N, C-alpha and C positions, 0 to 999 in steps of 0.2 A: 415507777416509770410512766404510768398513765396519768399521774397527777401533775407532771411538769407542764404540759400544754394548758391544762385547766387553770393552773396557778397563774400562768402568763396572761390568759384571757381576763381573769378576775382582776389582776393588777392593772391591766390596760384600761379596764372599764372605769376605774376610779381616777385615772389621770386627767389632767387638764388638756383640752384640745389644743393642737398646734395652729390651727387655722383661725382666722378672724371672721366674725359674723358681719360680712360686708353687705350693705353700706352703713349699718348701725354703728359698727366699730371700725374705725379706719386706722391704718398703721401710722405711727408717728414718724414724721419725716425729719431728717437731719437739716441743719442750717445750710449746708452746701447742696441740697437737692435741686435739681434742674427739671422743671416741668414745661408745660406748654408756653409758648411765647406770648407776650402781651405787647401791643403796639399802641402808642399814643400818636394818632394821626395828626393831632394839632401841632405837635412839636417836631414832627418828621420833616427834614429839609430835603428829602428825596435825593440824597447823595449816592445811594447804591453801594456804599462801603460794605454793608452786610452781605450783599449778593456777591461782591467780588472776593471777600475773604472766606466764604463758606467752602470747606474742603469737599463736601459732597455735592456741590451745586444744588443745594436744597432750596435756596431762596432765589426767586425770580421777581423782577420788578414788573408790576402790572398797573394798569390805569385804575384809579379810584377817585372818588369825589373828595376834594379838599374843602372843608368848611371851617376856616379859621379866621380869627380876627387879624392875624398878622399877614396872611397871604390873601389875595383875591380868590374868591370861590371859583372852582373849576376843576378840570381833570388834571391830576398829577400822578406821578409814578410812586407806588408804595410796594413794600415787600409782600410777596405771597409765599407761604412756607409749606413745603411738603413734609409733614411730620413723620411720614413713613420712612423717608430717607435720612432724616435728621439724626445726627450723632449726639445732640445736646451738649456740644463742646463749649458753648457760650462765647465763641470767637465773635459772633455777630453782636453780642451784647457789649463786649469789650471795645470793639472798634467803632461803635455808634457814637458820634460826636455830641449828640444832644440827649443821649440816654433815653431815647423814645422806644427802643426795642429792648425788652428785658425778658428773662426766663422766670416764670412764676413757679409756685409750688403746686399748681393744678395738676391733677392726675387723671382727668376725665378723658381717656383715650378710647372709650367704647364707641365703636361705629359698626354699622352693618355692611357698609360698602367702603372699599379702600379709597375711593375717590373722595369720601368725606374727610380723609386725613389731609387733604390739600386745603389749607386755610387761606381764604381771601383776606385782604387787609381789614375789611369791615368786621370779620369774624374774630379778629385778634384783639379786640378791645378789652 
């Protein structure tokens, strides 16, 4: 009777751990994983289709510096994304006519302040 718990402890001591040693070992992501958005400001045409289709109203168009060879330099409207509210549904990626907004496989969501989850267009590169 007294050997049952001791036997369980000994068996558990020699099992492989279930957790990963982060950041040395990272979990392998599937092909359909959706992470943080990436924005190519050079190909963005400022159509705001991503902001209109977002079901959580996560994307807001804000002013940003446009420095492209195709458009004159100046202030244009680019998407600002609140990752705290985002569903990662990829509707914004599907509706983008120039494919400048894509969801990457990046999993770096560690922040100390919630306000850091609001990503300006310059931070989405």
